[in-house]
mmCIF file as gemmi writes it, N, C-alpha and C atoms, coordinates in Angstrom:
data_model
loop_
_atom_site.group_PDB
_atom_site.id
_atom_site.type_symbol
_atom_site.label_atom_id
_atom_site.label_alt_id
_atom_site.label_comp_id
_atom_site.label_asym_id
_atom_site.label_entity_id
_atom_site.label_seq_id
_atom_site.pdbx_PDB_ins_code
_atom_site.Cartn_x
_atom_site.Cartn_y
_atom_site.Cartn_z
_atom_site.occupancy
_atom_site.B_iso_or_equiv
_atom_site.pdbx_formal_charge
_atom_site.auth_seq_id
_atom_site.auth_asym_id
_atom_site.pdbx_PDB_model_num
ATOM 1 N N . MET Axp A 1 ? 0.692 -1.058 0.124 1 0 ? 1 A 1
ATOM 2 C CA . MET Axp A 1 ? 0.241 -0.166 -0.037 1 0 ? 1 A 1
ATOM 3 C C . MET Axp A 1 ? 0.984 1.158 0.126 1 0 ? 1 A 1
ATOM 4 N N . SER Axp A 2 ? 0.703 2.144 -0.647 1 0 ? 2 A 1
ATOM 5 C CA . SER Axp A 2 ? 1.786 3.375 -0.917 1 0 ? 2 A 1
ATOM 6 C C . SER Axp A 2 ? 1.145 4.274 0 1 0 ? 2 A 1
ATOM 7 N N . PRO Axp A 3 ? 2.186 5.154 0.664 1 0 ? 3 A 1
ATOM 8 C CA . PRO Axp A 3 ? 1.713 6.027 1.66 1 0 ? 3 A 1
ATOM 9 C C . PRO Axp A 3 ? 0.804 7.173 0.872 1 0 ? 3 A 1
ATOM 10 N N . THR Axp A 4 ? 0.196 7.812 2.306 1 0 ? 4 A 1
ATOM 11 C CA . THR Axp A 4 ? -0.973 8.7 1.906 1 0 ? 4 A 1
ATOM 12 C C . THR Axp A 4 ? -0.299 10.088 1.638 1 0 ? 4 A 1
ATOM 13 N N . PRO Axp A 5 ? -0.556 11.177 0.938 1 0 ? 5 A 1
ATOM 14 C CA . PRO Axp A 5 ? -0.322 12.311 1.279 1 0 ? 5 A 1
ATOM 15 C C . PRO Axp A 5 ? 0.116 12.945 2.399 1 0 ? 5 A 1
ATOM 16 N N . LEU Axp A 6 ? -1.197 12.52 3.303 1 0 ? 6 A 1
ATOM 17 C CA . LEU Axp A 6 ? -0.76 12.985 4.621 1 0 ? 6 A 1
ATOM 18 C C . LEU Axp A 6 ? 0.648 12.404 5.395 1 0 ? 6 A 1
ATOM 19 N N . GLN Axp A 7 ? 0.695 11.041 5.098 1 0 ? 7 A 1
ATOM 20 C CA . GLN Axp A 7 ? 1.636 10.651 5.663 1 0 ? 7 A 1
ATOM 21 C C . GLN Axp A 7 ? 3.184 11.037 4.926 1 0 ? 7 A 1
ATOM 22 N N . ILE Axp A 8 ? 3.114 11.203 3.748 1 0 ? 8 A 1
ATOM 23 C CA . ILE Axp A 8 ? 4.241 11.746 2.832 1 0 ? 8 A 1
ATOM 24 C C . ILE Axp A 8 ? 4.587 13.092 3.657 1 0 ? 8 A 1
ATOM 25 N N . LYS Axp A 9 ? 3.61 14.223 3.845 1 0 ? 9 A 1
ATOM 26 C CA . LYS Axp A 9 ? 3.884 15.291 4.354 1 0 ? 9 A 1
ATOM 27 C C . LYS Axp A 9 ? 4.589 15.164 5.692 1 0 ? 9 A 1
ATOM 28 N N . VAL Axp A 10 ? 3.884 14.344 6.593 1 0 ? 10 A 1
ATOM 29 C CA . VAL Axp A 10 ? 4.386 14.357 8.157 1 0 ? 10 A 1
ATOM 30 C C . VAL Axp A 10 ? 6.022 13.51 7.994 1 0 ? 10 A 1
ATOM 31 N N . LYS Axp A 11 ? 6.021 12.539 6.938 1 0 ? 11 A 1
ATOM 32 C CA . LYS Axp A 11 ? 7.512 12.138 7.324 1 0 ? 11 A 1
ATOM 33 C C . LYS Axp A 11 ? 8.608 12.657 6.632 1 0 ? 11 A 1
ATOM 34 N N . ALA Axp A 12 ? 8.026 13.801 5.921 1 0 ? 12 A 1
ATOM 35 C CA . ALA Axp A 12 ? 9.019 14.835 5.029 1 0 ? 12 A 1
ATOM 36 C C . ALA Axp A 12 ? 9.557 15.873 6.191 1 0 ? 12 A 1
ATOM 37 N N . LEU Axp A 13 ? 8.176 16.22 6.86 1 0 ? 13 A 1
ATOM 38 C CA . LEU Axp A 13 ? 8.599 17.083 8.014 1 0 ? 13 A 1
ATOM 39 C C . LEU Axp A 13 ? 9.516 16.468 9.199 1 0 ? 13 A 1
ATOM 40 N N . GLN Axp A 14 ? 9.038 15.069 9.44 1 0 ? 14 A 1
ATOM 41 C CA . GLN Axp A 14 ? 10.13 14.566 10.228 1 0 ? 14 A 1
ATOM 42 C C . GLN Axp A 14 ? 11.396 14.713 10.179 1 0 ? 14 A 1
ATOM 43 N N . ARG Axp A 15 ? 11.572 14.129 8.815 1 0 ? 15 A 1
ATOM 44 C CA . ARG Axp A 15 ? 13.031 14.222 8.278 1 0 ? 15 A 1
ATOM 45 C C . ARG Axp A 15 ? 13.935 15.541 8.089 1 0 ? 15 A 1
ATOM 46 N N . LEU Axp A 16 ? 13.093 16.244 7.903 1 0 ? 16 A 1
ATOM 47 C CA . LEU Axp A 16 ? 14.058 17.518 8.154 1 0 ? 16 A 1
ATOM 48 C C . LEU Axp A 16 ? 14.151 17.961 9.288 1 0 ? 16 A 1
ATOM 49 N N . THR Axp A 17 ? 13.37 17.96 10.14 1 0 ? 17 A 1
ATOM 50 C CA . THR Axp A 17 ? 13.931 17.907 11.556 1 0 ? 17 A 1
ATOM 51 C C . THR Axp A 17 ? 14.679 17.115 12.082 1 0 ? 17 A 1
ATOM 52 N N . THR Axp A 18 ? 15.06 16.111 12.166 1 0 ? 18 A 1
ATOM 53 C CA . THR Axp A 18 ? 15.804 15.139 12.109 1 0 ? 18 A 1
ATOM 54 C C . THR Axp A 18 ? 17.437 15.564 11.595 1 0 ? 18 A 1
ATOM 55 N N . GLU Axp A 19 ? 17.184 16.223 10.362 1 0 ? 19 A 1
ATOM 56 C CA . GLU Axp A 19 ? 18.423 16.076 9.504 1 0 ? 19 A 1
ATOM 57 C C . GLU Axp A 19 ? 18.906 17.435 10.412 1 0 ? 19 A 1
ATOM 58 N N . LYS Axp A 20 ? 17.954 18.306 10.681 1 0 ? 20 A 1
ATOM 59 C CA . LYS Axp A 20 ? 18.539 19.787 11.406 1 0 ? 20 A 1
ATOM 60 C C . LYS Axp A 20 ? 19.603 19.657 12.777 1 0 ? 20 A 1
ATOM 61 N N . SER Axp A 21 ? 18.933 18.423 13.287 1 0 ? 21 A 1
ATOM 62 C CA . SER Axp A 21 ? 19.332 18.317 14.886 1 0 ? 21 A 1
ATOM 63 C C . SER Axp A 21 ? 20.677 17.56 14.247 1 0 ? 21 A 1
ATOM 64 N N . TYR Axp A 22 ? 21.03 16.691 13.157 1 0 ? 22 A 1
ATOM 65 C CA . TYR Axp A 22 ? 22.185 16.301 12.96 1 0 ? 22 A 1
ATOM 66 C C . TYR Axp A 22 ? 23.066 17.131 12.74 1 0 ? 22 A 1
ATOM 67 N N . TYR Axp A 23 ? 22.949 18.127 11.737 1 0 ? 23 A 1
ATOM 68 C CA . TYR Axp A 23 ? 23.751 19.333 11.74 1 0 ? 23 A 1
ATOM 69 C C . TYR Axp A 23 ? 24.063 20.027 12.347 1 0 ? 23 A 1
ATOM 70 N N . ALA Axp A 24 ? 23.301 20.152 13.437 1 0 ? 24 A 1
ATOM 71 C CA . ALA Axp A 24 ? 23.583 20.953 14.825 1 0 ? 24 A 1
ATOM 72 C C . ALA Axp A 24 ? 24.74 20.281 15.907 1 0 ? 24 A 1
ATOM 73 N N . LYS Axp A 25 ? 24.601 19.222 15.84 1 0 ? 25 A 1
ATOM 74 C CA . LYS Axp A 25 ? 25.599 18.33 16.446 1 0 ? 25 A 1
ATOM 75 C C . LYS Axp A 25 ? 26.385 17.956 15.755 1 0 ? 25 A 1
ATOM 76 N N . GLU Axp A 26 ? 26.694 18.492 14.591 1 0 ? 26 A 1
ATOM 77 C CA . GLU Axp A 26 ? 27.787 18.457 13.776 1 0 ? 26 A 1
ATOM 78 C C . GLU Axp A 26 ? 28.316 19.418 13.69 1 0 ? 26 A 1
ATOM 79 N N . VAL Axp A 27 ? 27.647 20.845 13.808 1 0 ? 27 A 1
ATOM 80 C CA . VAL Axp A 27 ? 28.485 22 14.12 1 0 ? 27 A 1
ATOM 81 C C . VAL Axp A 27 ? 29.344 22.019 15.54 1 0 ? 27 A 1
ATOM 82 N N . ALA Axp A 28 ? 28.404 21.366 16.116 1 0 ? 28 A 1
ATOM 83 C CA . ALA Axp A 28 ? 29.083 21.571 18.068 1 0 ? 28 A 1
ATOM 84 C C . ALA Axp A 28 ? 30.608 20.755 17.709 1 0 ? 28 A 1
ATOM 85 N N . GLU Axp A 29 ? 30.178 19.676 17.225 1 0 ? 29 A 1
ATOM 86 C CA . GLU Axp A 29 ? 31.377 18.733 17.212 1 0 ? 29 A 1
ATOM 87 C C . GLU Axp A 29 ? 32.651 19.142 16.508 1 0 ? 29 A 1
ATOM 88 N N . ASN Axp A 30 ? 32.054 19.593 15.256 1 0 ? 30 A 1
ATOM 89 C CA . ASN Axp A 30 ? 33.642 20.636 14.468 1 0 ? 30 A 1
ATOM 90 C C . ASN Axp A 30 ? 33.875 21.538 15.119 1 0 ? 30 A 1
ATOM 91 N N . THR Axp A 31 ? 33.116 22.135 15.539 1 0 ? 31 A 1
ATOM 92 C CA . THR Axp A 31 ? 33.595 23.577 16.179 1 0 ? 31 A 1
ATOM 93 C C . THR Axp A 31 ? 34.579 22.99 17.475 1 0 ? 31 A 1
ATOM 94 N N . GLN Axp A 32 ? 34.308 22.15 18.187 1 0 ? 32 A 1
ATOM 95 C CA . GLN Axp A 32 ? 35.431 21.581 19.089 1 0 ? 32 A 1
ATOM 96 C C . GLN Axp A 32 ? 36.555 20.876 18.341 1 0 ? 32 A 1
ATOM 97 N N . THR Axp A 33 ? 36.424 20.153 17.533 1 0 ? 33 A 1
ATOM 98 C CA . THR Axp A 33 ? 37.078 19.835 16.881 1 0 ? 33 A 1
ATOM 99 C C . THR Axp A 33 ? 38.312 20.904 16.023 1 0 ? 33 A 1
ATOM 100 N N . LEU Axp A 34 ? 37.714 21.896 15.401 1 0 ? 34 A 1
ATOM 101 C CA . LEU Axp A 34 ? 38.692 23.11 14.903 1 0 ? 34 A 1
ATOM 102 C C . LEU Axp A 34 ? 39.682 23.89 16.195 1 0 ? 34 A 1
ATOM 103 N N . GLU Axp A 35 ? 38.671 23.822 17.234 1 0 ? 35 A 1
ATOM 104 C CA . GLU Axp A 35 ? 39.693 24.678 18.493 1 0 ? 35 A 1
ATOM 105 C C . GLU Axp A 35 ? 40.369 23.917 19.167 1 0 ? 35 A 1
ATOM 106 N N . GLN Axp A 36 ? 40.136 22.258 19.23 1 0 ? 36 A 1
ATOM 107 C CA . GLN Axp A 36 ? 41.585 21.428 19.633 1 0 ? 36 A 1
ATOM 108 C C . GLN Axp A 36 ? 42.575 21.801 18.054 1 0 ? 36 A 1
ATOM 109 N N . MET Axp A 37 ? 42.241 21.849 16.913 1 0 ? 37 A 1
ATOM 110 C CA . MET Axp A 37 ? 43.591 22.017 15.885 1 0 ? 37 A 1
ATOM 111 C C . MET Axp A 37 ? 44.248 22.796 16.39 1 0 ? 37 A 1
ATOM 112 N N . ARG Axp A 38 ? 43.542 24.138 16.435 1 0 ? 38 A 1
ATOM 113 C CA . ARG Axp A 38 ? 44.305 25.417 16.929 1 0 ? 38 A 1
ATOM 114 C C . ARG Axp A 38 ? 44.961 25.55 18.141 1 0 ? 38 A 1
ATOM 115 N N . ALA Axp A 39 ? 44.544 24.592 19.201 1 0 ? 39 A 1
ATOM 116 C CA . ALA Axp A 39 ? 44.941 24.621 20.105 1 0 ? 39 A 1
ATOM 117 C C . ALA Axp A 39 ? 46.253 23.858 20.482 1 0 ? 39 A 1
ATOM 118 N N . ASN Axp A 40 ? 46.335 22.864 19.714 1 0 ? 40 A 1
ATOM 119 C CA . ASN Axp A 40 ? 47.619 21.858 19.334 1 0 ? 40 A 1
ATOM 120 C C . ASN Axp A 40 ? 48.462 22.24 18.145 1 0 ? 40 A 1
ATOM 121 N N . GLY Axp A 41 ? 48.214 23.4 17.685 1 0 ? 41 A 1
ATOM 122 C CA . GLY Axp A 41 ? 49.42 23.92 16.446 1 0 ? 41 A 1
ATOM 123 C C . GLY Axp A 41 ? 49.077 22.995 15.241 1 0 ? 41 A 1
ATOM 124 N N . ALA Axp A 42 ? 48.179 22.288 14.936 1 0 ? 42 A 1
ATOM 125 C CA . ALA Axp A 42 ? 47.721 21.756 13.785 1 0 ? 42 A 1
ATOM 126 C C . ALA Axp A 42 ? 48.266 22.652 12.624 1 0 ? 42 A 1
ATOM 127 N N . ASP Axp A 43 ? 48.664 21.68 11.337 1 0 ? 43 A 1
ATOM 128 C CA . ASP Axp A 43 ? 48.958 22.304 9.911 1 0 ? 43 A 1
ATOM 129 C C . ASP Axp A 43 ? 48.219 23.317 9.556 1 0 ? 43 A 1
ATOM 130 N N . PRO Axp A 44 ? 48.332 24.263 9.214 1 0 ? 44 A 1
ATOM 131 C CA . PRO Axp A 44 ? 47.198 25.34 8.711 1 0 ? 44 A 1
ATOM 132 C C . PRO Axp A 44 ? 46.342 24.947 7.82 1 0 ? 44 A 1
ATOM 133 N N . TYR Axp A 45 ? 47.072 23.9 6.749 1 0 ? 45 A 1
ATOM 134 C CA . TYR Axp A 45 ? 45.933 23.638 5.596 1 0 ? 45 A 1
ATOM 135 C C . TYR Axp A 45 ? 45.122 22.807 6.135 1 0 ? 45 A 1
ATOM 136 N N . GLU Axp A 46 ? 45.133 21.938 7.409 1 0 ? 46 A 1
ATOM 137 C CA . GLU Axp A 46 ? 44.208 21.211 7.964 1 0 ? 46 A 1
ATOM 138 C C . GLU Axp A 46 ? 43.239 21.909 8.517 1 0 ? 46 A 1
ATOM 139 N N . VAL Axp A 47 ? 43.555 23.159 9.276 1 0 ? 47 A 1
ATOM 140 C CA . VAL Axp A 47 ? 42.636 24.12 10.387 1 0 ? 47 A 1
ATOM 141 C C . VAL Axp A 47 ? 41.926 24.697 8.973 1 0 ? 47 A 1
ATOM 142 N N . LYS Axp A 48 ? 42.548 25.198 7.592 1 0 ? 48 A 1
ATOM 143 C CA . LYS Axp A 48 ? 41.454 25.583 7.064 1 0 ? 48 A 1
ATOM 144 C C . LYS Axp A 48 ? 40.437 24.786 6.665 1 0 ? 48 A 1
ATOM 145 N N . LYS Axp A 49 ? 40.703 23.578 5.95 1 0 ? 49 A 1
ATOM 146 C CA . LYS Axp A 49 ? 39.868 22.84 5.77 1 0 ? 49 A 1
ATOM 147 C C . LYS Axp A 49 ? 39.155 22.48 6.547 1 0 ? 49 A 1
ATOM 148 N N . GLN Axp A 50 ? 39.137 22.058 7.824 1 0 ? 50 A 1
ATOM 149 C CA . GLN Axp A 50 ? 38.532 21.989 8.953 1 0 ? 50 A 1
ATOM 150 C C . GLN Axp A 50 ? 37.21 23.13 9.111 1 0 ? 50 A 1
ATOM 151 N N . SER Axp A 51 ? 37.865 24.166 8.993 1 0 ? 51 A 1
ATOM 152 C CA . SER Axp A 51 ? 37.115 25.696 9.275 1 0 ? 51 A 1
ATOM 153 C C . SER Axp A 51 ? 36.3 25.504 7.97 1 0 ? 51 A 1
ATOM 154 N N . GLN Axp A 52 ? 36.563 25.274 6.48 1 0 ? 52 A 1
ATOM 155 C CA . GLN Axp A 52 ? 35.629 25.145 5.861 1 0 ? 52 A 1
ATOM 156 C C . GLN Axp A 52 ? 34.374 23.977 5.989 1 0 ? 52 A 1
ATOM 157 N N . VAL Axp A 53 ? 34.668 22.892 6.412 1 0 ? 53 A 1
ATOM 158 C CA . VAL Axp A 53 ? 33.682 21.991 6.877 1 0 ? 53 A 1
ATOM 159 C C . VAL Axp A 53 ? 32.668 22.504 7.887 1 0 ? 53 A 1
ATOM 160 N N . LEU Axp A 54 ? 33.239 23.403 8.778 1 0 ? 54 A 1
ATOM 161 C CA . LEU Axp A 54 ? 32.221 23.741 9.721 1 0 ? 54 A 1
ATOM 162 C C . LEU Axp A 54 ? 31.392 24.735 9.401 1 0 ? 54 A 1
ATOM 163 N N . ASP Axp A 55 ? 31.791 25.733 8.304 1 0 ? 55 A 1
ATOM 164 C CA . ASP Axp A 55 ? 30.957 26.911 7.553 1 0 ? 55 A 1
ATOM 165 C C . ASP Axp A 55 ? 30.202 25.763 6.916 1 0 ? 55 A 1
ATOM 166 N N . GLU Axp A 56 ? 30.435 24.64 6.01 1 0 ? 56 A 1
ATOM 167 C CA . GLU Axp A 56 ? 29.222 24.296 5.257 1 0 ? 56 A 1
ATOM 168 C C . GLU Axp A 56 ? 28.151 23.805 6.086 1 0 ? 56 A 1
ATOM 169 N N . SER Axp A 57 ? 28.59 23.345 7.476 1 0 ? 57 A 1
ATOM 170 C CA . SER Axp A 57 ? 28.061 22.636 8.49 1 0 ? 57 A 1
ATOM 171 C C . SER Axp A 57 ? 26.76 24.021 8.552 1 0 ? 57 A 1
ATOM 172 N N . LYS Axp A 58 ? 27.354 24.841 9.137 1 0 ? 58 A 1
ATOM 173 C CA . LYS Axp A 58 ? 26.569 26.149 9.618 1 0 ? 58 A 1
ATOM 174 C C . LYS Axp A 58 ? 25.567 26.615 8.556 1 0 ? 58 A 1
ATOM 175 N N . ARG Axp A 59 ? 26.143 26.713 7.32 1 0 ? 59 A 1
ATOM 176 C CA . ARG Axp A 59 ? 25.176 27.324 6.232 1 0 ? 59 A 1
ATOM 177 C C . ARG Axp A 59 ? 23.951 26.349 6.388 1 0 ? 59 A 1
ATOM 178 N N . MET Axp A 60 ? 24.086 24.934 6.471 1 0 ? 60 A 1
ATOM 179 C CA . MET Axp A 60 ? 22.966 24.204 6.354 1 0 ? 60 A 1
ATOM 180 C C . MET Axp A 60 ? 21.594 24.474 7.452 1 0 ? 60 A 1
ATOM 181 N N . VAL Axp A 61 ? 22.062 24.909 8.775 1 0 ? 61 A 1
ATOM 182 C CA . VAL Axp A 61 ? 20.982 24.918 9.681 1 0 ? 61 A 1
ATOM 183 C C . VAL Axp A 61 ? 20.027 25.924 9.091 1 0 ? 61 A 1
ATOM 184 N N . PRO Axp A 62 ? 20.571 27.105 8.997 1 0 ? 62 A 1
ATOM 185 C CA . PRO Axp A 62 ? 19.387 28.245 8.538 1 0 ? 62 A 1
ATOM 186 C C . PRO Axp A 62 ? 18.712 27.531 7.122 1 0 ? 62 A 1
ATOM 187 N N . GLU Axp A 63 ? 19.194 27.309 5.964 1 0 ? 63 A 1
ATOM 188 C CA . GLU Axp A 63 ? 18.835 26.511 5.029 1 0 ? 63 A 1
ATOM 189 C C . GLU Axp A 63 ? 17.704 25.502 5.587 1 0 ? 63 A 1
ATOM 190 N N . LEU Axp A 64 ? 18.165 24.569 6.235 1 0 ? 64 A 1
ATOM 191 C CA . LEU Axp A 64 ? 17.007 23.722 6.558 1 0 ? 64 A 1
ATOM 192 C C . LEU Axp A 64 ? 15.749 24.298 7.264 1 0 ? 64 A 1
ATOM 193 N N . ASP Axp A 65 ? 15.955 25.422 8.418 1 0 ? 65 A 1
ATOM 194 C CA . ASP Axp A 65 ? 15.123 26.279 8.804 1 0 ? 65 A 1
ATOM 195 C C . ASP Axp A 65 ? 14.15 26.459 8.13 1 0 ? 65 A 1
ATOM 196 N N . SER Axp A 66 ? 14.459 27.147 6.699 1 0 ? 66 A 1
ATOM 197 C CA . SER Axp A 66 ? 13.636 28.183 5.992 1 0 ? 66 A 1
ATOM 198 C C . SER Axp A 66 ? 12.647 26.62 5.453 1 0 ? 66 A 1
ATOM 199 N N . LYS Axp A 67 ? 13.466 25.383 5.348 1 0 ? 67 A 1
ATOM 200 C CA . LYS Axp A 67 ? 12.59 24.412 4.636 1 0 ? 67 A 1
ATOM 201 C C . LYS Axp A 67 ? 11.797 23.731 5.744 1 0 ? 67 A 1
ATOM 202 N N . ILE Axp A 68 ? 12.003 23.454 6.755 1 0 ? 68 A 1
ATOM 203 C CA . ILE Axp A 68 ? 11.358 23.074 7.782 1 0 ? 68 A 1
ATOM 204 C C . ILE Axp A 68 ? 9.711 24.117 7.845 1 0 ? 68 A 1
ATOM 205 N N . LYS Axp A 69 ? 10.144 25.106 8.086 1 0 ? 69 A 1
ATOM 206 C CA . LYS Axp A 69 ? 9.044 26.705 8.117 1 0 ? 69 A 1
ATOM 207 C C . LYS Axp A 69 ? 8.022 26.086 6.618 1 0 ? 69 A 1
ATOM 208 N N . GLU Axp A 70 ? 8.799 25.797 5.695 1 0 ? 70 A 1
ATOM 209 C CA . GLU Axp A 70 ? 7.813 25.737 4.305 1 0 ? 70 A 1
ATOM 210 C C . GLU Axp A 70 ? 6.814 24.581 4.524 1 0 ? 70 A 1
ATOM 211 N N . HIS Axp A 71 ? 7.581 23.172 4.829 1 0 ? 71 A 1
ATOM 212 C CA . HIS Axp A 71 ? 6.862 22.214 5.071 1 0 ? 71 A 1
ATOM 213 C C . HIS Axp A 71 ? 5.808 22.064 6.029 1 0 ? 71 A 1
ATOM 214 N N . ALA Axp A 72 ? 5.981 23.13 7.229 1 0 ? 72 A 1
ATOM 215 C CA . ALA Axp A 72 ? 5.2 22.755 8.361 1 0 ? 72 A 1
ATOM 216 C C . ALA Axp A 72 ? 4.02 23.726 7.344 1 0 ? 72 A 1
ATOM 217 N N . GLN Axp A 73 ? 4.388 24.684 6.873 1 0 ? 73 A 1
ATOM 218 C CA . GLN Axp A 73 ? 3.053 25.786 6.439 1 0 ? 73 A 1
ATOM 219 C C . GLN Axp A 73 ? 2.242 25.184 5.582 1 0 ? 73 A 1
ATOM 220 N N . ASN Axp A 74 ? 3.138 24.231 4.501 1 0 ? 74 A 1
ATOM 221 C CA . ASN Axp A 74 ? 2.479 23.37 3.528 1 0 ? 74 A 1
ATOM 222 C C . ASN Axp A 74 ? 1.634 22.014 4.454 1 0 ? 74 A 1
ATOM 223 N N . LEU Axp A 75 ? 1.965 21.684 5.445 1 0 ? 75 A 1
ATOM 224 C CA . LEU Axp A 75 ? 1.182 20.691 6.271 1 0 ? 75 A 1
ATOM 225 C C . LEU Axp A 75 ? -0.023 20.998 6.653 1 0 ? 75 A 1
ATOM 226 N N . SER Axp A 76 ? 0.086 22.254 7.042 1 0 ? 76 A 1
ATOM 227 C CA . SER Axp A 76 ? -0.822 23.174 8.018 1 0 ? 76 A 1
ATOM 228 C C . SER Axp A 76 ? -1.822 23.568 6.825 1 0 ? 76 A 1
ATOM 229 N N . GLU Axp A 77 ? -1.276 23.926 5.636 1 0 ? 77 A 1
ATOM 230 C CA . GLU Axp A 77 ? -2.854 23.982 4.826 1 0 ? 77 A 1
ATOM 231 C C . GLU Axp A 77 ? -3.343 23.243 4.346 1 0 ? 77 A 1
ATOM 232 N N . PHE Axp A 78 ? -2.568 22.001 4.055 1 0 ? 78 A 1
ATOM 233 C CA . PHE Axp A 78 ? -3.03 20.589 3.863 1 0 ? 78 A 1
ATOM 234 C C . PHE Axp A 78 ? -4.219 19.912 4.978 1 0 ? 78 A 1
ATOM 235 N N . LEU Axp A 79 ? -3.701 20.393 6.187 1 0 ? 79 A 1
ATOM 236 C CA . LEU Axp A 79 ? -4.718 19.792 7.105 1 0 ? 79 A 1
ATOM 237 C C . LEU Axp A 79 ? -6.366 20.743 7.201 1 0 ? 79 A 1
ATOM 238 N N . LYS Axp A 80 ? -5.896 22.067 6.987 1 0 ? 80 A 1
ATOM 239 C CA . LYS Axp A 80 ? -7.262 22.806 6.99 1 0 ? 80 A 1
ATOM 240 C C . LYS Axp A 80 ? -8.503 22.206 6.31 1 0 ? 80 A 1
ATOM 241 N N . VAL Axp A 81 ? -8.206 21.319 4.745 1 0 ? 81 A 1
ATOM 242 C CA . VAL Axp A 81 ? -8.905 21.029 4.06 1 0 ? 81 A 1
ATOM 243 C C . VAL Axp A 81 ? -8.838 19.293 3.963 1 0 ? 81 A 1
ATOM 244 N N . TYR Axp A 82 ? -8.14 18.746 4.968 1 0 ? 82 A 1
ATOM 245 C CA . TYR Axp A 82 ? -8.033 17.393 4.803 1 0 ? 82 A 1
ATOM 246 C C . TYR Axp A 82 ? -9.383 16.956 5.442 1 0 ? 82 A 1
ATOM 247 N N . ASN Axp A 83 ? -9.831 15.667 4.746 1 0 ? 83 A 1
ATOM 248 C CA . ASN Axp A 83 ? -11.183 15.232 4.959 1 0 ? 83 A 1
ATOM 249 C C . ASN Axp A 83 ? -11.156 13.896 5.481 1 0 ? 83 A 1
ATOM 250 N N . GLY Axp A 84 ? -9.941 12.912 5.283 1 0 ? 84 A 1
ATOM 251 C CA . GLY Axp A 84 ? -9.467 11.543 5.236 1 0 ? 84 A 1
ATOM 252 C C . GLY Axp A 84 ? -9.778 10.985 6.742 1 0 ? 84 A 1
ATOM 253 N N . ASP Axp A 85 ? -9.801 9.994 6.758 1 0 ? 85 A 1
ATOM 254 C CA . ASP Axp A 85 ? -9.953 9.049 8.361 1 0 ? 85 A 1
ATOM 255 C C . ASP Axp A 85 ? -9.041 9.188 9.013 1 0 ? 85 A 1
ATOM 256 N N . GLU Axp A 86 ? -7.389 9.449 8.375 1 0 ? 86 A 1
ATOM 257 C CA . GLU Axp A 86 ? -6.387 8.986 9.216 1 0 ? 86 A 1
ATOM 258 C C . GLU Axp A 86 ? -6.33 10.031 10.512 1 0 ? 86 A 1
ATOM 259 N N . ASP Axp A 87 ? -5.893 9.579 11.433 1 0 ? 87 A 1
ATOM 260 C CA . ASP Axp A 87 ? -5.67 10.55 12.715 1 0 ? 87 A 1
ATOM 261 C C . ASP Axp A 87 ? -4.613 11.647 12.2 1 0 ? 87 A 1
ATOM 262 N N . THR Axp A 88 ? -5.062 12.842 12.793 1 0 ? 88 A 1
ATOM 263 C CA . THR Axp A 88 ? -4.556 13.979 12.168 1 0 ? 88 A 1
ATOM 264 C C . THR Axp A 88 ? -3.432 14.348 13.714 1 0 ? 88 A 1
ATOM 265 N N . THR Axp A 89 ? -3.688 13.773 14.594 1 0 ? 89 A 1
ATOM 266 C CA . THR Axp A 89 ? -3.256 14.467 15.733 1 0 ? 89 A 1
ATOM 267 C C . THR Axp A 89 ? -1.817 14.936 15.633 1 0 ? 89 A 1
ATOM 268 N N . PHE Axp A 90 ? -0.901 13.541 15.627 1 0 ? 90 A 1
ATOM 269 C CA . PHE Axp A 90 ? 0.221 13.735 15.667 1 0 ? 90 A 1
ATOM 270 C C . PHE Axp A 90 ? 0.876 14.643 14.545 1 0 ? 90 A 1
ATOM 271 N N . ALA Axp A 91 ? 0.338 15.065 13.315 1 0 ? 91 A 1
ATOM 272 C CA . ALA Axp A 91 ? 0.433 15.869 12.41 1 0 ? 91 A 1
ATOM 273 C C . ALA Axp A 91 ? 0.394 17.117 12.704 1 0 ? 91 A 1
ATOM 274 N N . LYS Axp A 92 ? -0.839 17.32 13.593 1 0 ? 92 A 1
ATOM 275 C CA . LYS Axp A 92 ? -0.997 18.994 14.237 1 0 ? 92 A 1
ATOM 276 C C . LYS Axp A 92 ? 0.222 19.336 15.166 1 0 ? 92 A 1
ATOM 277 N N . SER Axp A 93 ? 0.61 18.168 15.768 1 0 ? 93 A 1
ATOM 278 C CA . SER Axp A 93 ? 1.474 18.29 16.739 1 0 ? 93 A 1
ATOM 279 C C . SER Axp A 93 ? 3.18 19.134 16.262 1 0 ? 93 A 1
ATOM 280 N N . LEU Axp A 94 ? 3.18 18.333 15.167 1 0 ? 94 A 1
ATOM 281 C CA . LEU Axp A 94 ? 4.452 18.848 14.187 1 0 ? 94 A 1
ATOM 282 C C . LEU Axp A 94 ? 4.587 20.377 13.948 1 0 ? 94 A 1
ATOM 283 N N . ILE Axp A 95 ? 3.461 20.562 13.322 1 0 ? 95 A 1
ATOM 284 C CA . ILE Axp A 95 ? 3.27 22.428 13.142 1 0 ? 95 A 1
ATOM 285 C C . ILE Axp A 95 ? 3.271 23.255 14.215 1 0 ? 95 A 1
ATOM 286 N N . GLN Axp A 96 ? 3.309 22.953 15.338 1 0 ? 96 A 1
ATOM 287 C CA . GLN Axp A 96 ? 3.084 23.769 16.615 1 0 ? 96 A 1
ATOM 288 C C . GLN Axp A 96 ? 4.431 24.341 17.19 1 0 ? 96 A 1
């Protein structure tokens, strides 16, 4: 049985939220790694590359925030007109 439109929208929002938490964790880990590298006098090239990795992770968090907001709005609009039999309690909790 294929997933319903409600299930697809809910899973997409869950996936983005999970992905954001992973990136936030990655930012914290990369920040710590970069600080350790600088404190230990690591090779400047390696420090530069680690800094680039950190910057890339930092850029993903606001991008994911906007995607989460967009998907939450889309789900909210979908729920306003949804007349199906599925329980929408969980979906509503995701958009609050």
